[in-house]
ROGUNU-710888 format. One line per field, with one value per residue (C-alpha): x, y, z. Coordinates in steps of 0.5 Angstrom, whole numbers, plus 500, padded with zeros to 3 digits. Layout:
<sites>
px	c(X:...)
py	c(Y:...)
pz	c(Z:...)
</sites>
This chain:
<sites>
px	c(500:503:505:501:503:498:497:495:491:487:487:483:478:476:475:471:467:466:465:459:456:455:453:447:446:445:439:435:435:429:427:429:436:440:448:453:455:449:446:443:447:443:438:431:429:435:432:425:428:431:426:422:428:427:421:424:428:426:432:437:443:445:445:437:437:437:443:446:443:436:435:432:436:431:432:429:422:419:418:411:406:402:395:388:383:377:371:367:373:375:369:366:358:358:357:350:349:345:340:340:334:331:331:325:320:314:310:313:313:305:303:307:302:297:302:304:298:297:305:306:313:320:324:327:321:318:323:323:315:315:320:316:310:313:315:308:302:297:300:300:292:291:295:292:285:288:290:282:280:284:281:275:278:277:272:267:268:274:276:281:276:274:266:265:267:259:256:262:261:253:253:257:253:246:249:250:244:238:235:229:227:231:231:228:232:229:231:238:241:239:242:249:249:248:253:259:256:257:263:265:262:266:273:273:275:270:273:270:263:264:267:263:260:256:249:248:242:239:233:229:234:241:244:243:247:246:252:252:257:257:253:248:249:246:241:238:238:235:229:228:228:224:218:219:219:212:210:211:208:215:217:218:225:222:219:214:212:212:204:203:207:205:198:201:204:198:194:198:198:191:190:192:197:201:209:213:207:207:202:201:204:205:212:213:211:217:225:227:221:223:231:229:225:229:235:230:228:236:238:245:248:248:253:257:251:246:249:246:239:240:244:238:233:235:236:230:227:231:228:220:221:223:219:213:216:216:208:210:213:207:205:206:211:208:215:210:210:209:209:214:211:215:220:222:223:228:232:232:234:239:241:241:245:251:251:251:256:261:260:262:267:270:270:274:278:276:276:270:268:261:256:256:254:247:246:248:243:237:239:240:233:229:233:231:224:223:225:218:215:220:221:213:214:220:214:208:213:215:222:222:220:212:211:206:204:207:202:200:194:196:199:201:208:211:219:223:231:235:239:246:249:257:261:258:251:249:244:240:233:228:224:218:219:211:208:209:203:207:210:218:218:225:222:221:228:230:236:242:245:251:255:258:254:257:256:249:248:252:248:241:244:245:253:254:250:247:252:258:256:260:255:256:250:248:241:235:239:233:231:238:238:230:232:239:235:229:235:239:231:231:236:233:237)
py	c(500:507:511:518:524:527:533:528:524:531:534:527:526:533:532:525:530:534:530:526:533:535:529:529:536:533:529:535:538:542:542:549:547:552:550:547:550:554:555:550:544:537:537:537:543:547:545:547:554:555:553:559:563:563:567:573:573:566:563:560:561:568:567:566:574:580:583:591:593:591:586:579:573:568:561:554:553:552:546:549:550:556:556:555:560:558:559:564:569:568:572:567:564:559:551:550:542:538:533:527:524:517:513:510:506:509:504:505:513:512:509:515:519:518:519:525:528:527:530:523:522:523:529:524:521:528:531:524:525:532:531:525:530:534:530:525:528:523:522:530:530:524:528:534:530:527:534:536:530:531:538:534:530:535:536:541:545:547:542:546:553:555:552:558:563:561:565:571:572:571:577:581:581:581:588:592:589:585:579:580:573:573:567:566:569:562:557:561:555:550:552:554:547:544:547:546:539:538:541:536:530:533:533:526:519:514:510:514:513:506:508:506:511:510:515:516:518:518:513:513:513:510:512:508:507:505:503:505:508:516:514:511:518:522:518:518:526:525:521:526:532:529:530:537:536:532:538:544:539:537:529:524:521:514:513:507:508:515:515:511:515:521:519:518:524:528:525:526:533:534:532:538:536:542:541:537:532:524:522:515:515:509:508:509:517:517:519:512:509:512:511:504:504:508:503:496:499:499:493:495:499:507:510:517:517:519:525:528:527:530:535:537:535:542:546:545:546:552:555:553:557:562:563:562:567:569:567:559:558:556:551:544:538:532:528:521:523:530:536:542:549:550:555:550:544:547:549:541:540:545:542:535:536:540:534:528:532:532:525:524:529:524:518:521:525:531:538:541:547:548:553:561:564:567:560:556:561:560:553:553:556:551:546:551:552:545:543:544:539:535:535:534:527:525:526:523:516:517:518:524:527:529:536:534:540:545:545:552:553:555:562:562:564:557:555:556:553:559:556:560:558:560:562:563:563:564:566:566:563:561:554:553:547:546:545:547:551:555:562:562:567:570:570:563:560:554:553:555:552:553:550:552:552:546:542:544:542:535:533:536:531:525:525:526:523:528:526:528:533:540:544:548:547:551:550:544:538:534:539:541:533:532:539:535:528:533:537:528:527:532:527:522:518)
pz	c(500:498:503:504:508:512:508:502:506:509:502:499:504:502:495:497:502:496:491:495:497:489:488:494:490:483:487:489:483:482:489:491:495:494:493:496:503:504:511:514:512:509:514:512:516:512:506:507:509:503:499:502:503:494:495:498:505:508:510:504:500:500:492:493:497:495:492:494:489:491:486:487:485:482:484:484:484:491:494:498:492:494:497:492:491:493:489:492:493:485:484:478:479:482:479:478:480:475:478:476:472:474:467:468:462:460:464:470:469:467:474:478:475:482:486:482:482:490:491:493:490:491:488:484:482:481:475:472:471:470:464:461:462:457:452:452:450:453:459:460:459:464:469:467:470:476:479:478:482:487:488:489:494:500:504:504:510:513:520:523:524:531:531:534:528:525:532:531:524:524:531:528:520:525:528:521:519:523:519:515:519:526:530:536:542:546:540:539:543:540:534:536:539:534:530:535:535:527:527:531:528:521:525:527:523:519:525:531:529:532:538:544:548:555:556:563:567:574:575:581:586:582:575:569:563:556:552:544:539:537:531:535:539:533:532:539:538:531:534:540:535:532:537:537:528:530:533:529:522:519:517:522:522:524:517:518:525:525:524:530:535:532:534:541:542:540:544:550:548:548:556:557:563:566:564:567:570:570:566:564:556:550:551:545:545:550:549:551:547:541:540:542:535:531:534:533:526:522:519:520:527:525:523:520:514:521:520:515:517:523:521:516:522:526:520:519:525:527:519:522:528:525:520:525:529:536:538:537:543:546:542:547:545:548:551:552:560:560:555:554:551:545:547:553:549:544:550:552:545:546:554:551:545:550:554:548:545:551:551:544:545:551:548:542:546:543:547:548:551:555:551:550:558:556:553:559:563:559:561:567:569:564:569:575:573:572:580:583:578:579:587:587:582:587:593:590:589:596:594:598:604:605:605:611:616:611:605:603:598:591:590:598:599:603:605:599:597:595:589:588:581:580:574:566:566:573:577:584:584:589:588:593:597:599:592:584:585:592:591:592:598:601:608:608:606:609:606:602:596:592:585:579:573:568:575:577:568:570:576:572:565:571:570:577:583:587:593:589:586:589:593:598:603:608:612:611:611:609:604:600:599:596:591:590:588:584:579:578:576:571:567:562:556)
</sites>
């Protein structure tokens, strides 16, 4: 091996090192690295710094920086790409997305026309159908016919309107111009309650017409009930409202049995018995008998089809009493066991319409409010006026304490109970206790009962027992009990 001097050995190593560095620089050519011997050495950090320095002022070789005269030297291209410019910052319009159109056969597109008319297609199907309608005249004509048919599927009246809207609109109109043929005030509650019930009926589904409903009333000294359906309740109202129709000369909804029932009702009304007095009567002429006769005559259980004749009859009743005028209010309406003047009978029918509308609302879980205060007051007044007759009937049947030594002559003042009804439609009434013909007297008041208006109506409808009625009581307990039971005895099916 040749002898090499130390200086020569160092020079050889420097030469080999420079050759290696030259080869290393060649491998990074075009990637932003400065010439050999630049700051940063061979590390990656130095390489990146040199690349950034080529852009002007970063860490890199002296050759990449500006010269003494301020000129900028052009170095190798940067290894880090510049940031992209967004579409929004570039001032160019955004690209419009082109929806993909389904490629469907003609028979499939034709089968989708019904769903398209009902707006039941997906977005892709809608686009495909509408593109096809622009190309196929036969399908376009069919689509036009289907769209027209869809408009006929809507109900004639909106179901979302407030049931009281009709009353408010009519009142506003009548305030500006009185009607040529006004409805008597005593018939207005019936007109309003039938309209409210009809709004409820239009808002329930077909299946809900068969929802179970239990009719409740008070008989003798205990509660009684009868199971039926929503449609059965409307059939009951139709049958009993027919009593008023018969008195006014309208068609009887009982159909074939109408002649026999009409003859029995006329015979009962011709007896001249005071209103509310019990009298023997044929079962078919009573509200219960007429309802049972209607249910038996139906070959199938009642359905929602019963709404149309019931609503038509209610319109006829209001229209007839309006044309007859206020004098018709004295016409007698027979209920079989008793008779009422027409003005009281219309209030009775309004009261029962509201009560059974509440039964239906409970069965289908529907919110239902009490009548307007002025109408509720008239209904309460009717019940208060009928209490002496009901109390006398219970006394005759042995279900109430006898008057005994308290009997007074007709027209003379006797013992009285003060009935105080609180809340909307309330007021105060003095109820004679000794005889229906006695005169109530504040000086001979022996008891005081206070109830909420709706609670008193529930008691009179047989929906709450006398023992459970929330009543404030002061005075003769026996008289209070007799009056509460007499109120419950006003109820019937």
